[in-house]
PAVEX-346463 format. One record per residue (C-alpha): residue in three letters; z negated, y, x negated. Coordinates in steps of 0.5 Angstrom, whole numbers, plus 500, padded with zeros to 3 digits. Each point is the difference from the previous one (the first is absolute). Last residue first. Example, Ala and Ser with C-alpha at 12.3 -4.5 7.8 and 13.67 -1.06 7.14 Angstrom:
// residues 2
Ser486498473;Ala498493502;
// end
This chain:
// residues 159
Unk335679551;Unk504498494;Unk505494501;Unk502496494;Unk493501497;Unk499503494;Unk497496494;Unk495504495;Unk501499493;Unk503507499;Unk498504505;Unk505502506;Unk500507502;Unk497501507;Unk494505499;Unk504506504;Unk500504494;Unk502494495;Unk506499505;Unk503507500;Unk499500493;Unk504493500;Unk505503504;Unk501506495;Unk501495494;Unk507502499;Unk498508500;Unk494499495;Unk504496495;Unk505506500;Unk495505500;Unk497496494;Unk507499497;Unk501508500;Unk494502497;Unk500495495;Unk508502498;Unk497507499;Unk494498496;Unk504495496;Unk505504498;Unk496506498;Unk497496494;Unk493498500;Unk502494495;Unk496495504;Unk493498499;Unk496506503;Unk505504504;Unk505494502;Unk493497502;Unk498505505;Unk508501503;Unk500492500;Unk494501505;Unk504501506;Unk504494499;Unk494495499;Unk497503506;Unk506499504;Unk500493498;Unk493499501;Unk500503507;Unk506495502;Unk497494497;Unk494501504;Unk494495497;Unk495507500;Unk496499493;Unk504495497;Unk507503502;Unk497507498;Unk499497493;Unk506496499;Unk505506502;Unk496504495;Unk501495495;Unk507500501;Unk500508500;Unk496499493;Unk506495498;Unk505505502;Unk497505496;Unk500496494;Unk507497501;Unk503507501;Unk508499500;Unk501493500;Unk494498505;Unk502506504;Unk507497502;Unk497493503;Unk494504503;Unk505504504;Unk503494502;Unk494497502;Unk498506504;Unk506501504;Unk498499507;Unk505495502;Unk507501503;Unk504503506;Unk506504498;Unk504495505;Unk499494496;Unk505500495;Unk500508498;Unk493499498;Unk495506501;Unk493498497;Unk503496495;Unk505505498;Unk495505500;Unk496496495;Unk506499496;Unk502507500;Unk493502498;Unk500495494;Unk506503498;Unk498507501;Unk494499496;Unk504497494;Unk505506500;Unk494505500;Unk498496494;Unk506502496;Unk501495494;Unk507498503;Unk504494502;Unk495494497;Unk494503504;Unk505501506;Unk501493500;Unk493498500;Unk498504505;Unk505497505;Unk498493498;Unk493502501;Unk502502507;Unk503494501;Unk495495497;Unk494503504;Unk504499507;Unk502493497;Unk493498498;Unk497502507;Unk505496504;Unk499494495;Unk492500502;Unk501501507;Unk505494501;Unk495496496;Unk493503504;Unk502499507;Unk506502504;Unk498506505;Unk493502497;Unk502499493;Unk507504501;
// end
């Protein structure tokens, strides 16, 4: 959205994407103390974001929705994953690589900073696989040296 419509539309879309998963987890947390239900609520929001019925099952990459759910389940692990995102972004200037690195790093952060429960590992593996799947075109462009970097304008007609 940032690239297509600019800062403010991109900002508000990001807020909504994060908020919808956070709301799903918040509701689940009021319904039960079973953590697997919380993780399932976050996962359902992410899958709904990636494959929305309203747009012919063609949606976003799922990273912001996942962020929204995880903030409420594991704030420290999530903050560390956001730190991973920012570090990789600073070093590479690739949002896609930063997103994939952050989600993949969650397993490490869950073990170091989280509660280390099985749900975090099981869902963390599934999330990493899902996010890598949604980024398959980005991975192809990264390998070909064609992925756009933050702060660089792409020409309207690539050579």
